[in-house]
N, CA, C and O atoms as a Tripos MOL2 file, in Angstrom:
@<TRIPOS>MOLECULE
protein
  324   323    81     0     0
PROTEIN
NO_CHARGES

@<TRIPOS>ATOM
      1 N          82.6570  144.4350  138.6990 N.3       1 MET1
      2 CA         81.5860  143.4920  138.4710 C.3       1 MET1
      3 C          82.1910  142.1880  137.9460 C.2       1 MET1
      4 O          82.9780  142.1970  136.9990 O.2       1 MET1
      5 N          81.8260  141.0970  138.5530 N.am      2 ALA2
      6 CA         82.3410  139.7860  138.1490 C.3       2 ALA2
      7 C          81.4490  139.1950  137.0550 C.2       2 ALA2
      8 O          80.2240  139.3080  137.1020 O.2       2 ALA2
      9 N          82.0820  138.5730  136.0880 N.am      3 TRP3
     10 CA         81.3780  137.8880  135.0130 C.3       3 TRP3
     11 C          81.3870  136.3970  135.2960 C.2       3 TRP3
     12 O          82.3260  135.8790  135.9000 O.2       3 TRP3
     13 N          80.3550  135.7140  134.8660 N.am      4 MET4
     14 CA         80.2240  134.2880  135.0860 C.3       4 MET4
     15 C          80.1460  133.5760  133.7420 C.2       4 MET4
     16 O          79.3370  133.9290  132.8840 O.2       4 MET4
     17 N          80.9910  132.5770  133.5740 N.am      5 VAL5
     18 CA         80.8840  131.6600  132.4420 C.3       5 VAL5
     19 C          80.0940  130.4750  132.9790 C.2       5 VAL5
     20 O          80.4070  129.9510  134.0480 O.2       5 VAL5
     21 N          79.0800  130.0520  132.2480 N.am      6 TYR6
     22 CA         78.2500  128.9550  132.7400 C.3       6 TYR6
     23 C          77.9710  127.9690  131.6230 C.2       6 TYR6
     24 O          78.0210  128.3020  130.4390 O.2       6 TYR6
     25 N          77.6750  126.7400  132.0360 N.am      7 MET7
     26 CA         77.3050  125.7110  131.0730 C.3       7 MET7
     27 C          76.0180  125.0590  131.5550 C.2       7 MET7
     28 O          75.8790  124.7130  132.7290 O.2       7 MET7
     29 N          75.0920  124.9000  130.6380 N.am      8 LEU8
     30 CA         73.8220  124.2420  130.9240 C.3       8 LEU8
     31 C          73.7580  122.9060  130.2120 C.2       8 LEU8
     32 O          74.2380  122.7660  129.0870 O.2       8 LEU8
     33 N          73.1700  121.9380  130.8670 N.am      9 GLU9
     34 CA         72.8020  120.7030  130.1830 C.3       9 GLU9
     35 C          71.3200  120.8290  129.8780 C.2       9 GLU9
     36 O          70.5040  121.0170  130.7800 O.2       9 GLU9
     37 N          70.9810  120.7260  128.6110 N.am     10 CYS10
     38 CA         69.6010  120.8740  128.1640 C.3      10 CYS10
     39 C          68.8690  119.5390  128.2830 C.2      10 CYS10
     40 O          69.4890  118.4960  128.4890 O.2      10 CYS10
     41 N          67.5560  119.5840  128.1510 N.am     11 ALA11
     42 CA         66.7350  118.3760  128.2600 C.3      11 ALA11
     43 C          67.1180  117.3250  127.2290 C.2      11 ALA11
     44 O          66.9290  116.1320  127.4650 O.2      11 ALA11
     45 N          67.6540  117.7510  126.0890 N.am     12 ASP12
     46 CA         68.0620  116.7950  125.0510 C.3      12 ASP12
     47 C          69.5130  116.3290  125.2350 C.2      12 ASP12
     48 O          70.0960  115.7270  124.3330 O.2      12 ASP12
     49 N          70.0860  116.6110  126.4080 N.am     13 ASN13
     50 CA         71.4590  116.2420  126.7890 C.3      13 ASN13
     51 C          72.5330  117.0360  126.0580 C.2      13 ASN13
     52 O          73.7160  116.7170  126.1850 O.2      13 ASN13
     53 N          72.1590  118.0530  125.3030 N.am     14 SER14
     54 CA         73.1620  118.9120  124.6840 C.3      14 SER14
     55 C          73.6770  119.8990  125.7360 C.2      14 SER14
     56 O          73.0570  120.0940  126.7820 O.2      14 SER14
     57 N          74.8110  120.5100  125.4390 N.am     15 LEU15
     58 CA         75.4270  121.4570  126.3600 C.3      15 LEU15
     59 C          75.4410  122.8470  125.7390 C.2      15 LEU15
     60 O          75.7520  123.0060  124.5590 O.2      15 LEU15
     61 N          75.1060  123.8430  126.5370 N.am     16 TYR16
     62 CA         75.1100  125.2340  126.0980 C.3      16 TYR16
     63 C          76.0230  126.0230  127.0190 C.2      16 TYR16
     64 O          75.9470  125.8700  128.2380 O.2      16 TYR16
     65 N          76.8800  126.8600  126.4640 N.am     17 THR17
     66 CA         77.7970  127.6880  127.2460 C.3      17 THR17
     67 C          77.4980  129.1470  126.9780 C.2      17 THR17
     68 O          77.2840  129.5470  125.8340 O.2      17 THR17
     69 N          77.4840  129.9510  128.0500 N.am     18 GLY18
     70 CA         77.2310  131.3750  127.9100 C.3      18 GLY18
     71 C          77.9320  132.1610  129.0020 C.2      18 GLY18
     72 O          78.6070  131.5920  129.8600 O.2      18 GLY18
     73 N          77.7630  133.4860  128.9620 N.am     19 ILE19
     74 CA         78.3210  134.3540  129.9950 C.3      19 ILE19
     75 C          77.2360  135.3110  130.4810 C.2      19 ILE19
     76 O          76.2770  135.5950  129.7620 O.2      19 ILE19
     77 N          77.3960  135.8000  131.7000 N.am     20 THR20
     78 CA         76.4410  136.7390  132.2710 C.3      20 THR20
     79 C          77.0480  137.3950  133.5030 C.2      20 THR20
     80 O          78.0540  136.9280  134.0360 O.2      20 THR20
     81 N          76.4340  138.4690  133.9450 N.am     21 VAL21
     82 CA         76.8010  139.0640  135.2280 C.3      21 VAL21
     83 C          75.7600  138.7180  136.2890 C.2      21 VAL21
     84 O          75.9800  138.9540  137.4770 O.2      21 VAL21
     85 N          74.6250  138.1580  135.8630 N.am     22 ASP22
     86 CA         73.5360  137.7980  136.7790 C.3      22 ASP22
     87 C          72.9930  136.4340  136.3670 C.2      22 ASP22
     88 O          72.0820  136.3430  135.5440 O.2      22 ASP22
     89 N          73.5490  135.3920  136.9360 N.am     23 LEU23
     90 CA         73.1960  134.0290  136.5240 C.3      23 LEU23
     91 C          71.7210  133.7190  136.7760 C.2      23 LEU23
     92 O          71.0670  133.1060  135.9320 O.2      23 LEU23
     93 N          71.2000  134.1290  137.9090 N.am     24 GLU24
     94 CA         69.7980  133.8480  138.2200 C.3      24 GLU24
     95 C          68.8570  134.4620  137.1780 C.2      24 GLU24
     96 O          67.9360  133.8010  136.6990 O.2      24 GLU24
     97 N          69.0940  135.7250  136.8330 N.am     25 ARG25
     98 CA         68.2810  136.3960  135.8160 C.3      25 ARG25
     99 C          68.4200  135.6900  134.4670 C.2      25 ARG25
    100 O          67.4330  135.4880  133.7600 O.2      25 ARG25
    101 N          69.6410  135.3200  134.1200 N.am     26 ARG26
    102 CA         69.8920  134.6740  132.8280 C.3      26 ARG26
    103 C          69.1950  133.3200  132.7470 C.2      26 ARG26
    104 O          68.6580  132.9580  131.7000 O.2      26 ARG26
    105 N          69.2000  132.5760  133.8390 N.am     27 LEU27
    106 CA         68.5160  131.2810  133.8490 C.3      27 LEU27
    107 C          67.0100  131.4520  133.6870 C.2      27 LEU27
    108 O          66.3590  130.6500  133.0190 O.2      27 LEU27
    109 N          66.4590  132.4980  134.2990 N.am     28 GLU28
    110 CA         65.0340  132.7870  134.1200 C.3      28 GLU28
    111 C          64.7310  133.1060  132.6590 C.2      28 GLU28
    112 O          63.7110  132.6730  132.1240 O.2      28 GLU28
    113 N          65.6130  133.8580  132.0190 N.am     29 GLU29
    114 CA         65.4310  134.1660  130.6010 C.3      29 GLU29
    115 C          65.4460  132.8910  129.7630 C.2      29 GLU29
    116 O          64.6090  132.7130  128.8780 O.2      29 GLU29
    117 N          66.3980  132.0080  130.0450 N.am     30 HIS30
    118 CA         66.4540  130.7300  129.3100 C.3      30 HIS30
    119 C          65.1650  129.9460  129.5290 C.2      30 HIS30
    120 O          64.6040  129.4030  128.5770 O.2      30 HIS30
    121 N          64.6910  129.8820  130.7630 N.am     31 ALA31
    122 CA         63.4850  129.1150  131.0910 C.3      31 ALA31
    123 C          62.2510  129.6680  130.3750 C.2      31 ALA31
    124 O          61.3390  128.9140  130.0360 O.2      31 ALA31
    125 N          62.2240  130.9720  130.1460 N.am     32 LYS32
    126 CA         61.0970  131.6100  129.4580 C.3      32 LYS32
    127 C          61.2390  131.5700  127.9370 C.2      32 LYS32
    128 O          60.3690  132.0630  127.2190 O.2      32 LYS32
    129 N          62.3350  130.9830  127.4430 N.am     33 GLY33
    130 CA         62.5520  130.9040  126.0090 C.3      33 GLY33
    131 C          63.1060  132.1800  125.4150 C.2      33 GLY33
    132 O          63.0700  132.3640  124.1980 O.2      33 GLY33
    133 N          63.6220  133.0700  126.2580 N.am     34 LYS34
    134 CA         64.1420  134.3480  125.7800 C.3      34 LYS34
    135 C          65.6460  134.4640  125.9730 C.2      34 LYS34
    136 O          66.2200  135.5220  125.7130 O.2      34 LYS34
    137 N          66.2860  133.4070  126.4190 N.am     35 GLY35
    138 CA         67.7140  133.4760  126.7160 C.3      35 GLY35
    139 C          68.6010  133.4270  125.4960 C.2      35 GLY35
    140 O          69.5340  134.2220  125.3780 O.2      35 GLY35
    141 N          68.3340  132.5180  124.5920 N.am     36 ALA36
    142 CA         69.1440  132.3340  123.3900 C.3      36 ALA36
    143 C          68.3440  131.4520  122.4290 C.2      36 ALA36
    144 O          67.5300  130.6300  122.8490 O.2      36 ALA36
    145 N          68.5920  131.6400  121.1440 N.am     37 LYS37
    146 CA         67.9000  130.8030  120.1590 C.3      37 LYS37
    147 C          68.1310  129.3250  120.4330 C.2      37 LYS37
    148 O          67.2070  128.5150  120.3480 O.2      37 LYS37
    149 N          69.3760  128.9790  120.7630 N.am     38 TYR38
    150 CA         69.7250  127.5730  120.9500 C.3      38 TYR38
    151 C          68.9040  126.9320  122.0590 C.2      38 TYR38
    152 O          68.4770  125.7850  121.9290 O.2      38 TYR38
    153 N          68.6810  127.6570  123.1430 N.am     39 THR39
    154 CA         68.0020  127.0690  124.2980 C.3      39 THR39
    155 C          66.4870  127.2260  124.2580 C.2      39 THR39
    156 O          65.7920  126.6870  125.1190 O.2      39 THR39
    157 N          65.9680  127.9470  123.2820 N.am     40 LYS40
    158 CA         64.5460  128.2900  123.2620 C.3      40 LYS40
    159 C          63.6150  127.0960  123.4590 C.2      40 LYS40
    160 O          62.6350  127.2000  124.1980 O.2      40 LYS40
    161 N          63.8970  125.9770  122.8210 N.am     41 HIS41
    162 CA         63.0140  124.8020  122.9180 C.3      41 HIS41
    163 C          63.7400  123.5840  123.4900 C.2      41 HIS41
    164 O          63.3660  122.4470  123.2010 O.2      41 HIS41
    165 N          64.7670  123.8150  124.2920 N.am     42 ARG42
    166 CA         65.5710  122.7010  124.8030 C.3      42 ARG42
    167 C          65.5000  122.5520  126.3150 C.2      42 ARG42
    168 O          66.2630  121.7680  126.8800 O.2      42 ARG42
    169 N          64.6190  123.2670  126.9850 N.am     43 GLY43
    170 CA         64.5160  123.1980  128.4450 C.3      43 GLY43
    171 C          63.7750  121.9580  128.8770 C.2      43 GLY43
    172 O          63.1880  121.2740  128.0390 O.2      43 GLY43
    173 N          63.7840  121.6510  130.1370 N.am     44 PRO44
    174 CA         64.4300  122.3890  131.2290 C.3      44 PRO44
    175 C          65.9490  122.1850  131.2220 C.2      44 PRO44
    176 O          66.4850  121.3110  130.5420 O.2      44 PRO44
    177 N          66.6090  123.0260  132.0050 N.am     45 PHE45
    178 CA         68.0670  123.0550  132.0280 C.3      45 PHE45
    179 C          68.6050  122.7380  133.4130 C.2      45 PHE45
    180 O          67.9390  122.9390  134.4290 O.2      45 PHE45
    181 N          69.8250  122.2390  133.4180 N.am     46 THR46
    182 CA         70.5640  122.0380  134.6550 C.3      46 THR46
    183 C          71.8970  122.7520  134.5170 C.2      46 THR46
    184 O          72.6080  122.5590  133.5310 O.2      46 THR46
    185 N          72.2410  123.5770  135.4990 N.am     47 VAL47
    186 CA         73.5480  124.2380  135.4930 C.3      47 VAL47
    187 C          74.5780  123.1820  135.8860 C.2      47 VAL47
    188 O          74.4900  122.5990  136.9660 O.2      47 VAL47
    189 N          75.5470  122.9380  135.0170 N.am     48 VAL48
    190 CA         76.5430  121.8970  135.2820 C.3      48 VAL48
    191 C          77.9430  122.4610  135.4860 C.2      48 VAL48
    192 O          78.8550  121.7340  135.8790 O.2      48 VAL48
    193 N          78.1210  123.7750  135.2170 N.am     49 PHE49
    194 CA         79.4440  124.3710  135.3560 C.3      49 PHE49
    195 C          79.3000  125.8820  135.4870 C.2      49 PHE49
    196 O          78.5400  126.5110  134.7510 O.2      49 PHE49
    197 N          80.0360  126.4550  136.4310 N.am     50 THR50
    198 CA         80.1500  127.9120  136.5400 C.3      50 THR50
    199 C          81.5940  128.2520  136.8640 C.2      50 THR50
    200 O          82.2970  127.4990  137.5380 O.2      50 THR50
    201 N          82.0120  129.3940  136.3710 N.am     51 GLU51
    202 CA         83.3730  129.8580  136.6210 C.3      51 GLU51
    203 C          83.3810  131.3820  136.5550 C.2      51 GLU51
    204 O          82.9250  131.9620  135.5700 O.2      51 GLU51
    205 N          83.8920  132.0260  137.5880 N.am     52 ARG52
    206 CA         83.9620  133.4920  137.6270 C.3      52 ARG52
    207 C          85.1590  134.0070  136.8420 C.2      52 ARG52
    208 O          86.2370  133.4130  136.8400 O.2      52 ARG52
    209 N          84.9320  135.1270  136.1790 N.am     53 GLN53
    210 CA         85.9940  135.8320  135.4740 C.3      53 GLN53
    211 C          85.9260  137.2980  135.8870 C.2      53 GLN53
    212 O          84.8420  137.8160  136.1550 O.2      53 GLN53
    213 N          87.0680  137.9660  135.9410 N.am     54 LYS54
    214 CA         87.1010  139.3510  136.4100 C.3      54 LYS54
    215 C          86.5490  140.3490  135.4050 C.2      54 LYS54
    216 O          85.9560  141.3560  135.7920 O.2      54 LYS54
    217 N          86.7370  140.0790  134.1200 N.am     55 THR55
    218 CA         86.3030  141.0310  133.0980 C.3      55 THR55
    219 C          85.4700  140.3390  132.0310 C.2      55 THR55
    220 O          85.4970  139.1170  131.8880 O.2      55 THR55
    221 N          84.7230  141.1580  131.2830 N.am     56 ARG56
    222 CA         83.9250  140.6220  130.1820 C.3      56 ARG56
    223 C          84.8320  139.9870  129.1330 C.2      56 ARG56
    224 O          84.5110  138.9430  128.5670 O.2      56 ARG56
    225 N          85.9580  140.6260  128.8860 N.am     57 SER57
    226 CA         86.9110  140.1020  127.9090 C.3      57 SER57
    227 C          87.3960  138.7120  128.2990 C.2      57 SER57
    228 O          87.4440  137.8110  127.4610 O.2      57 SER57
    229 N          87.7510  138.5390  129.5520 N.am     58 GLN58
    230 CA         88.2030  137.2210  130.0190 C.3      58 GLN58
    231 C          87.0800  136.1950  129.9050 C.2      58 GLN58
    232 O          87.3160  135.0490  129.5230 O.2      58 GLN58
    233 N          85.8600  136.6090  130.2370 N.am     59 ALA59
    234 CA         84.7140  135.6990  130.1580 C.3      59 ALA59
    235 C          84.4550  135.2720  128.7080 C.2      59 ALA59
    236 O          84.1960  134.1000  128.4370 O.2      59 ALA59
    237 N          84.5270  136.2230  127.7910 N.am     60 LEU60
    238 CA         84.3120  135.9020  126.3780 C.3      60 LEU60
    239 C          85.3780  134.9480  125.8490 C.2      60 LEU60
    240 O          85.0770  134.0370  125.0790 O.2      60 LEU60
    241 N          86.6210  135.1600  126.2640 N.am     61 LYS61
    242 CA         87.7070  134.2670  125.8280 C.3      61 LYS61
    243 C          87.5120  132.8670  126.3850 C.2      61 LYS61
    244 O          87.7150  131.8800  125.6780 O.2      61 LYS61
    245 N          87.1210  132.7770  127.6490 N.am     62 ARG62
    246 CA         86.9010  131.4630  128.2680 C.3      62 ARG62
    247 C          85.7130  130.7600  127.6140 C.2      62 ARG62
    248 O          85.7620  129.5570  127.3550 O.2      62 ARG62
    249 N          84.6380  131.5190  127.3460 N.am     63 GLU63
    250 CA         83.4650  130.9590  126.6830 C.3      63 GLU63
    251 C          83.8580  130.3960  125.3190 C.2      63 GLU63
    252 O          83.4640  129.2840  124.9670 O.2      63 GLU63
    253 N          84.6280  131.1560  124.5580 N.am     64 ALA64
    254 CA         85.0690  130.7010  123.2360 C.3      64 ALA64
    255 C          85.9220  129.4500  123.3530 C.2      64 ALA64
    256 O          85.7970  128.5330  122.5410 O.2      64 ALA64
    257 N          86.7870  129.4050  124.3580 N.am     65 GLY65
    258 CA         87.6230  128.2270  124.5770 C.3      65 GLY65
    259 C          86.7970  126.9900  124.8890 C.2      65 GLY65
    260 O          87.0770  125.9020  124.3880 O.2      65 GLY65
    261 N          85.7800  127.1630  125.7190 N.am     66 ILE66
    262 CA         84.9140  126.0310  126.0690 C.3      66 ILE66
    263 C          84.1120  125.5880  124.8510 C.2      66 ILE66
    264 O          83.9710  124.3910  124.6010 O.2      66 ILE66
    265 N          83.5880  126.5410  124.0990 N.am     67 LYS67
    266 CA         82.7980  126.1930  122.9140 C.3      67 LYS67
    267 C          83.6350  125.4530  121.8650 C.2      67 LYS67
    268 O          83.1000  124.6820  121.0690 O.2      67 LYS67
    269 N          84.9420  125.6900  121.8710 N.am     68 ALA68
    270 CA         85.8320  125.0120  120.9160 C.3      68 ALA68
    271 C          86.1630  123.5850  121.3460 C.2      68 ALA68
    272 O          86.7000  122.8100  120.5550 O.2      68 ALA68
    273 N          85.8470  123.2320  122.5910 N.am     69 MET69
    274 CA         86.1350  121.8860  123.1000 C.3      69 MET69
    275 C          85.1970  120.8550  122.4860 C.2      69 MET69
    276 O          84.0920  121.1750  122.0510 O.2      69 MET69
    277 N          85.6580  119.6280  122.4630 N.am     70 THR70
    278 CA         84.7790  118.5190  122.0670 C.3      70 THR70
    279 C          83.8180  118.2500  123.2240 C.2      70 THR70
    280 O          84.0380  118.7040  124.3460 O.2      70 THR70
    281 N          82.7680  117.5180  122.9390 N.am     71 ARG71
    282 CA         81.8170  117.1610  124.0010 C.3      71 ARG71
    283 C          82.5310  116.4090  125.1280 C.2      71 ARG71
    284 O          82.2590  116.6430  126.3060 O.2      71 ARG71
    285 N          83.4410  115.5110  124.7620 N.am     72 GLU72
    286 CA         84.1640  114.7330  125.7710 C.3      72 GLU72
    287 C          85.0070  115.6420  126.6540 C.2      72 GLU72
    288 O          85.0900  115.4250  127.8630 O.2      72 GLU72
    289 N          85.6330  116.6570  126.0660 N.am     73 GLU73
    290 CA         86.4370  117.6080  126.8480 C.3      73 GLU73
    291 C          85.5470  118.4200  127.7820 C.2      73 GLU73
    292 O          85.9200  118.6910  128.9240 O.2      73 GLU73
    293 N          84.3710  118.8060  127.2950 N.am     74 LYS74
    294 CA         83.4310  119.5520  128.1420 C.3      74 LYS74
    295 C          82.9670  118.6830  129.3020 C.2      74 LYS74
    296 O          82.8840  119.1590  130.4340 O.2      74 LYS74
    297 N          82.6660  117.4250  129.0390 N.am     75 LEU75
    298 CA         82.2420  116.5190  130.1160 C.3      75 LEU75
    299 C          83.3610  116.3460  131.1400 C.2      75 LEU75
    300 O          83.1000  116.2590  132.3400 O.2      75 LEU75
    301 N          84.6040  116.2950  130.6680 N.am     76 GLY76
    302 CA         85.7400  116.2270  131.5830 C.3      76 GLY76
    303 C          85.8430  117.4700  132.4430 C.2      76 GLY76
    304 O          86.1540  117.3850  133.6310 O.2      76 GLY76
    305 N          85.5820  118.6230  131.8500 N.am     77 LEU77
    306 CA         85.6220  119.8940  132.5720 C.3      77 LEU77
    307 C          84.5740  119.9250  133.6920 C.2      77 LEU77
    308 O          84.8420  120.4320  134.7820 O.2      77 LEU77
    309 N          83.3980  119.3880  133.4220 N.am     78 ILE78
    310 CA         82.3420  119.4080  134.4390 C.3      78 ILE78
    311 C          82.3890  118.1980  135.3570 C.2      78 ILE78
    312 O          81.5820  118.0700  136.2780 O.2      78 ILE78
    313 N          83.3450  117.3110  135.0950 N.am     79 GLY79
    314 CA         83.5650  116.1820  136.0030 C.3      79 GLY79
    315 C          82.6790  114.9870  135.7840 C.2      79 GLY79
    316 O          82.5290  114.1600  136.6830 O.2      79 GLY79
    317 N          82.0800  114.8690  134.5990 N.am     80 THR80
    318 CA         81.2370  113.6880  134.3310 C.3      80 THR80
    319 C          81.8000  112.8400  133.2070 C.2      80 THR80
    320 O          81.1620  111.8760  132.7810 O.2      80 THR80
    321 N          82.9870  113.1820  132.7180 N.am     81 GLY81
    322 CA         83.5270  112.4560  131.5690 C.3      81 GLY81
    323 C          84.6550  111.5470  131.9050 C.2      81 GLY81
    324 O          85.1950  110.8810  131.0220 O.2      81 GLY81
@<TRIPOS>BOND
     1     1     2 1
     2     2     3 1
     3     3     4 2
     4     3     5 am
     5     5     6 1
     6     6     7 1
     7     7     8 2
     8     7     9 am
     9     9    10 1
    10    10    11 1
    11    11    12 2
    12    11    13 am
    13    13    14 1
    14    14    15 1
    15    15    16 2
    16    15    17 am
    17    17    18 1
    18    18    19 1
    19    19    20 2
    20    19    21 am
    21    21    22 1
    22    22    23 1
    23    23    24 2
    24    23    25 am
    25    25    26 1
    26    26    27 1
    27    27    28 2
    28    27    29 am
    29    29    30 1
    30    30    31 1
    31    31    32 2
    32    31    33 am
    33    33    34 1
    34    34    35 1
    35    35    36 2
    36    35    37 am
    37    37    38 1
    38    38    39 1
    39    39    40 2
    40    39    41 am
    41    41    42 1
    42    42    43 1
    43    43    44 2
    44    43    45 am
    45    45    46 1
    46    46    47 1
    47    47    48 2
    48    47    49 am
    49    49    50 1
    50    50    51 1
    51    51    52 2
    52    51    53 am
    53    53    54 1
    54    54    55 1
    55    55    56 2
    56    55    57 am
    57    57    58 1
    58    58    59 1
    59    59    60 2
    60    59    61 am
    61    61    62 1
    62    62    63 1
    63    63    64 2
    64    63    65 am
    65    65    66 1
    66    66    67 1
    67    67    68 2
    68    67    69 am
    69    69    70 1
    70    70    71 1
    71    71    72 2
    72    71    73 am
    73    73    74 1
    74    74    75 1
    75    75    76 2
    76    75    77 am
    77    77    78 1
    78    78    79 1
    79    79    80 2
    80    79    81 am
    81    81    82 1
    82    82    83 1
    83    83    84 2
    84    83    85 am
    85    85    86 1
    86    86    87 1
    87    87    88 2
    88    87    89 am
    89    89    90 1
    90    90    91 1
    91    91    92 2
    92    91    93 am
    93    93    94 1
    94    94    95 1
    95    95    96 2
    96    95    97 am
    97    97    98 1
    98    98    99 1
    99    99   100 2
   100    99   101 am
   101   101   102 1
   102   102   103 1
   103   103   104 2
   104   103   105 am
   105   105   106 1
   106   106   107 1
   107   107   108 2
   108   107   109 am
   109   109   110 1
   110   110   111 1
   111   111   112 2
   112   111   113 am
   113   113   114 1
   114   114   115 1
   115   115   116 2
   116   115   117 am
   117   117   118 1
   118   118   119 1
   119   119   120 2
   120   119   121 am
   121   121   122 1
   122   122   123 1
   123   123   124 2
   124   123   125 am
   125   125   126 1
   126   126   127 1
   127   127   128 2
   128   127   129 am
   129   129   130 1
   130   130   131 1
   131   131   132 2
   132   131   133 am
   133   133   134 1
   134   134   135 1
   135   135   136 2
   136   135   137 am
   137   137   138 1
   138   138   139 1
   139   139   140 2
   140   139   141 am
   141   141   142 1
   142   142   143 1
   143   143   144 2
   144   143   145 am
   145   145   146 1
   146   146   147 1
   147   147   148 2
   148   147   149 am
   149   149   150 1
   150   150   151 1
   151   151   152 2
   152   151   153 am
   153   153   154 1
   154   154   155 1
   155   155   156 2
   156   155   157 am
   157   157   158 1
   158   158   159 1
   159   159   160 2
   160   159   161 am
   161   161   162 1
   162   162   163 1
   163   163   164 2
   164   163   165 am
   165   165   166 1
   166   166   167 1
   167   167   168 2
   168   167   169 am
   169   169   170 1
   170   170   171 1
   171   171   172 2
   172   171   173 am
   173   173   174 1
   174   174   175 1
   175   175   176 2
   176   175   177 am
   177   177   178 1
   178   178   179 1
   179   179   180 2
   180   179   181 am
   181   181   182 1
   182   182   183 1
   183   183   184 2
   184   183   185 am
   185   185   186 1
   186   186   187 1
   187   187   188 2
   188   187   189 am
   189   189   190 1
   190   190   191 1
   191   191   192 2
   192   191   193 am
   193   193   194 1
   194   194   195 1
   195   195   196 2
   196   195   197 am
   197   197   198 1
   198   198   199 1
   199   199   200 2
   200   199   201 am
   201   201   202 1
   202   202   203 1
   203   203   204 2
   204   203   205 am
   205   205   206 1
   206   206   207 1
   207   207   208 2
   208   207   209 am
   209   209   210 1
   210   210   211 1
   211   211   212 2
   212   211   213 am
   213   213   214 1
   214   214   215 1
   215   215   216 2
   216   215   217 am
   217   217   218 1
   218   218   219 1
   219   219   220 2
   220   219   221 am
   221   221   222 1
   222   222   223 1
   223   223   224 2
   224   223   225 am
   225   225   226 1
   226   226   227 1
   227   227   228 2
   228   227   229 am
   229   229   230 1
   230   230   231 1
   231   231   232 2
   232   231   233 am
   233   233   234 1
   234   234   235 1
   235   235   236 2
   236   235   237 am
   237   237   238 1
   238   238   239 1
   239   239   240 2
   240   239   241 am
   241   241   242 1
   242   242   243 1
   243   243   244 2
   244   243   245 am
   245   245   246 1
   246   246   247 1
   247   247   248 2
   248   247   249 am
   249   249   250 1
   250   250   251 1
   251   251   252 2
   252   251   253 am
   253   253   254 1
   254   254   255 1
   255   255   256 2
   256   255   257 am
   257   257   258 1
   258   258   259 1
   259   259   260 2
   260   259   261 am
   261   261   262 1
   262   262   263 1
   263   263   264 2
   264   263   265 am
   265   265   266 1
   266   266   267 1
   267   267   268 2
   268   267   269 am
   269   269   270 1
   270   270   271 1
   271   271   272 2
   272   271   273 am
   273   273   274 1
   274   274   275 1
   275   275   276 2
   276   275   277 am
   277   277   278 1
   278   278   279 1
   279   279   280 2
   280   279   281 am
   281   281   282 1
   282   282   283 1
   283   283   284 2
   284   283   285 am
   285   285   286 1
   286   286   287 1
   287   287   288 2
   288   287   289 am
   289   289   290 1
   290   290   291 1
   291   291   292 2
   292   291   293 am
   293   293   294 1
   294   294   295 1
   295   295   296 2
   296   295   297 am
   297   297   298 1
   298   298   299 1
   299   299   300 2
   300   299   301 am
   301   301   302 1
   302   302   303 1
   303   303   304 2
   304   303   305 am
   305   305   306 1
   306   306   307 1
   307   307   308 2
   308   307   309 am
   309   309   310 1
   310   310   311 1
   311   311   312 2
   312   311   313 am
   313   313   314 1
   314   314   315 1
   315   315   316 2
   316   315   317 am
   317   317   318 1
   318   318   319 1
   319   319   320 2
   320   319   321 am
   321   321   322 1
   322   322   323 1
   323   323   324 2
@<TRIPOS>SUBSTRUCTURE
     1 MET1         2 RESIDUE 1 A MET
     2 ALA2         6 RESIDUE 1 A ALA
     3 TRP3        10 RESIDUE 1 A TRP
     4 MET4        14 RESIDUE 1 A MET
     5 VAL5        18 RESIDUE 1 A VAL
     6 TYR6        22 RESIDUE 1 A TYR
     7 MET7        26 RESIDUE 1 A MET
     8 LEU8        30 RESIDUE 1 A LEU
     9 GLU9        34 RESIDUE 1 A GLU
    10 CYS10       38 RESIDUE 1 A CYS
    11 ALA11       42 RESIDUE 1 A ALA
    12 ASP12       46 RESIDUE 1 A ASP
    13 ASN13       50 RESIDUE 1 A ASN
    14 SER14       54 RESIDUE 1 A SER
    15 LEU15       58 RESIDUE 1 A LEU
    16 TYR16       62 RESIDUE 1 A TYR
    17 THR17       66 RESIDUE 1 A THR
    18 GLY18       70 RESIDUE 1 A GLY
    19 ILE19       74 RESIDUE 1 A ILE
    20 THR20       78 RESIDUE 1 A THR
    21 VAL21       82 RESIDUE 1 A VAL
    22 ASP22       86 RESIDUE 1 A ASP
    23 LEU23       90 RESIDUE 1 A LEU
    24 GLU24       94 RESIDUE 1 A GLU
    25 ARG25       98 RESIDUE 1 A ARG
    26 ARG26      102 RESIDUE 1 A ARG
    27 LEU27      106 RESIDUE 1 A LEU
    28 GLU28      110 RESIDUE 1 A GLU
    29 GLU29      114 RESIDUE 1 A GLU
    30 HIS30      118 RESIDUE 1 A HIS
    31 ALA31      122 RESIDUE 1 A ALA
    32 LYS32      126 RESIDUE 1 A LYS
    33 GLY33      130 RESIDUE 1 A GLY
    34 LYS34      134 RESIDUE 1 A LYS
    35 GLY35      138 RESIDUE 1 A GLY
    36 ALA36      142 RESIDUE 1 A ALA
    37 LYS37      146 RESIDUE 1 A LYS
    38 TYR38      150 RESIDUE 1 A TYR
    39 THR39      154 RESIDUE 1 A THR
    40 LYS40      158 RESIDUE 1 A LYS
    41 HIS41      162 RESIDUE 1 A HIS
    42 ARG42      166 RESIDUE 1 A ARG
    43 GLY43      170 RESIDUE 1 A GLY
    44 PRO44      174 RESIDUE 1 A PRO
    45 PHE45      178 RESIDUE 1 A PHE
    46 THR46      182 RESIDUE 1 A THR
    47 VAL47      186 RESIDUE 1 A VAL
    48 VAL48      190 RESIDUE 1 A VAL
    49 PHE49      194 RESIDUE 1 A PHE
    50 THR50      198 RESIDUE 1 A THR
    51 GLU51      202 RESIDUE 1 A GLU
    52 ARG52      206 RESIDUE 1 A ARG
    53 GLN53      210 RESIDUE 1 A GLN
    54 LYS54      214 RESIDUE 1 A LYS
    55 THR55      218 RESIDUE 1 A THR
    56 ARG56      222 RESIDUE 1 A ARG
    57 SER57      226 RESIDUE 1 A SER
    58 GLN58      230 RESIDUE 1 A GLN
    59 ALA59      234 RESIDUE 1 A ALA
    60 LEU60      238 RESIDUE 1 A LEU
    61 LYS61      242 RESIDUE 1 A LYS
    62 ARG62      246 RESIDUE 1 A ARG
    63 GLU63      250 RESIDUE 1 A GLU
    64 ALA64      254 RESIDUE 1 A ALA
    65 GLY65      258 RESIDUE 1 A GLY
    66 ILE66      262 RESIDUE 1 A ILE
    67 LYS67      266 RESIDUE 1 A LYS
    68 ALA68      270 RESIDUE 1 A ALA
    69 MET69      274 RESIDUE 1 A MET
    70 THR70      278 RESIDUE 1 A THR
    71 ARG71      282 RESIDUE 1 A ARG
    72 GLU72      286 RESIDUE 1 A GLU
    73 GLU73      290 RESIDUE 1 A GLU
    74 LYS74      294 RESIDUE 1 A LYS
    75 LEU75      298 RESIDUE 1 A LEU
    76 GLY76      302 RESIDUE 1 A GLY
    77 LEU77      306 RESIDUE 1 A LEU
    78 ILE78      310 RESIDUE 1 A ILE
    79 GLY79      314 RESIDUE 1 A GLY
    80 THR80      318 RESIDUE 1 A THR
    81 GLY81      322 RESIDUE 1 A GLY
């Protein structure tokens, strides 16, 4: 099973990074306010970055690495910085 690291741009222009095995389902959860506390009142969202990882461990490490980046580094990663 492939894991997906994803980044959302929220309506307030903030960026949220997460992991999932089913991106479509996860986006529906975010849209319904059930995805994560952070995104509960920040929709609508735009997917700005996705990256496949082979294992959950790799996905978690990549997610942590992205979350440790500055906003400018994240924008560079998604190609808008």
